[in-house]
N, C-alpha and C positions, 0 to 999 in steps of 0.2 A: 579510067582505070590506069594505074601507074605501073609500069613495067620496070623490073630490076635490071640494071645493066650488068651483064655478065662480067666476071673478073673483078668485081668490086665487093668488098666486104664492109658491112656496117661496123663502124667503130664508135665506141662511146664518146660522147662529147667530152672534149678536153677543155678545161677552163683556159682562158687566155693567159699566156705567160707561164703555163705549166710545162714541164718536161715530159717526155714520153714515159719515163719511169713512173710518173705519178698516175698514169692511166692504168697501171697494172692492178688487178684486183687485190684487195687486202686480205687474201685468204690465208696468208702466212702469219697473220697476227695471232698471238696466243689467245686462247679462249679462257675466259674467267671461270667457266664451269669445270674445266679440267683441274684447275688449282683448288677449287672449292670441294671437290669430291673427297679427298682424304680427310679434310676437316669434318665433313658430315659423317663419315664412317666412325671417326674417333668419338664424336658426340653420341652416336648411336650405341657404341660399345660401352661408353661410360654409363649411359642410361640403363643398359642391360645389366651391367655389373651392380649398379645401385639396387635394381630390382632383385637380383640374386641375393644380395646381402640382406635385403628385407625378408625374403622368403626363408633364408637360412636362420635369421634371428627368430622369425615366427616359429619355425620348426623346433628350434632349441627351447623356446618357451613352452610349446605344447608338449615336448618330450619331458621337460621338467615337471609340468603339471601332471602328466601321466604317471611319472615315477612317484610323485608325492601322493597321488590317489592310490597307487598300488601299495605304498607303505602304510597309509592310513587303513586300507582294507585289511592288510595282513595283521596290523595291530588290533583291529576290530575283531577279526576272526579269533585271534589268540585270547582276547578278553572274553569273548562269548564262550569259547571252549573252557576257559578257566572258571568262569561263572557257572557254567553247566556242571562241571565236575564238583564245584563247591556245593551247589544246590543239591546234587545227588548225594554227596557225603552227608550233608546235614539231614536230608530226608531219611537216609539209611540209619544214621545214628539215632534219630528220634524214634524210628520204628523199633530198632533193637533195644533201645532204652526201655520202651514199654514192655518188651518181652522178658526183661531181666527177672522180674518176680516169678514168671512162669518157669524160667530156667532154674531159679533157686529152688522152687518146689520140686522140680525134677531131680535136682541134686540131692535134696533131703530124702526123697523117696528112694533114690538109689542107695544112699547110706543105710537106710533102714530095711533094705531088701524088699521094698514094696513095688519096685519097677519090674512088673511081670506082665505077661500076656499082651493083649492089644495095646494097653497103655504104654508098655515098653517100646513097641514098634512106633507108635505115634511120637513118643518123646525123643527117640533117636532120630526120627525123620526131622523133627523140629530143630534139634541140635545140628544136624547136617546142613540144613538150609541156612541157619544162622552162621555157621562156619563159612559157607560159600559166599555169604554177603560180607565176609571179612571180620566177623566177630572172633576174638581170641580171648581165652580165659587165662588168667595168671594168678600167682600167689601160691607159694609152697612153704611148708614148715621147714625151718632151719635156714632160710635165706636171710641175709642181712636186712634190717629194717630200712626202708627208703621212704622218707616222708612225701616224695613226689608221686608215689604210686601206692603207698600203704596208708591206711588210717588205723591208728592204734586205739582200740576200745578197752583193752585190759593191759595192765602193767604189773610186772613182778620182777624179782631178782632171782638169779640162778647162779650157782657156783661153777657150772660147767660151760658157761659162755664167756667169750672174750670181747664181745661187742653186742650192741643192741640187736636182738635177733627175733624173728617171727617164730614163736613156738606153737602157735595154733592159728589156723585160718578159719575165722568165724563166718566169713562170707567172701567168696572169690571175687577178684576184680576182673574187669573186662575192658578191652581196648579194640579200636579199629585202626589198623595200621600203627601209626605213632601216636594216635589220639586216645587218651584214656577217657572212657565214658563213665567208669565207676572205679574208684580205688578199692583195693583189697582191704577188707576190714579184718584186723588181726589182733591177736594177743602177743605182746612183746615181753621179753625178759632182758634185763640188763645184768652185767656182771655184779656179783655180790660186793657191796662196799668193803674195801680192804682186801678183797681176794687177790687183786693184782699185786698188791704189796707183798702179801704172803707168798704168792707164787714166785715173785722175783727173789725174795729172800731164800726160798727153798732152792731155787735154781743156782743162786750164788753159793749156798752152802754145799750143794752137790758138786759144783765145779771145784770148790776148795778141797773137798774130800778126794776128788779124783786126782788133783794135782799132788796132794800129800801122798797118795798111794803110789803115784809114779815116781816120786822122789825116793820113797822107801825101797821101791823095787830096784 
């Protein structure tokens, strides 16, 4: 068993020809790990930035898809609502068109004083329901003839009109809103041929006589 001699310290072996400084530990030498750490952090940050850009791009694409779907849905809703209103208007117009002969009979009965008793109550109820559904009657004697809403069944001349005029309503017209479902069938009268010329001459003579009277006065 070997005993250590007190007062002596073991020293590392020193190669032959080396100086004492060479025997110092090389602890002061810079470590490569310390220099590589910042480079590793930069690479990690770059990777996270790239991932964030990808997520942001995907989010923008999904947002655009959602906005497009919302716009398409709004257009679909408006189209469905428009079609629903159109179908309803057509259905109401068809129903009321079928009721027009009944309303004509009621009108004739009223003109002849036959709208009395229970028949009068039923007739007025029917007219009220038709009005609530938007049915409007039009056509009056004395109004100017309009070929877009009037249908002339009779024609005559009259000295007391200055334009083509509805002088008799043979059958009233009906409309729903701005849509005419039946034109008013009327008798029209036009000014008497030559009447306008005569009236113009009479007006001219009257004016001349008035001027002459003023000068004499």
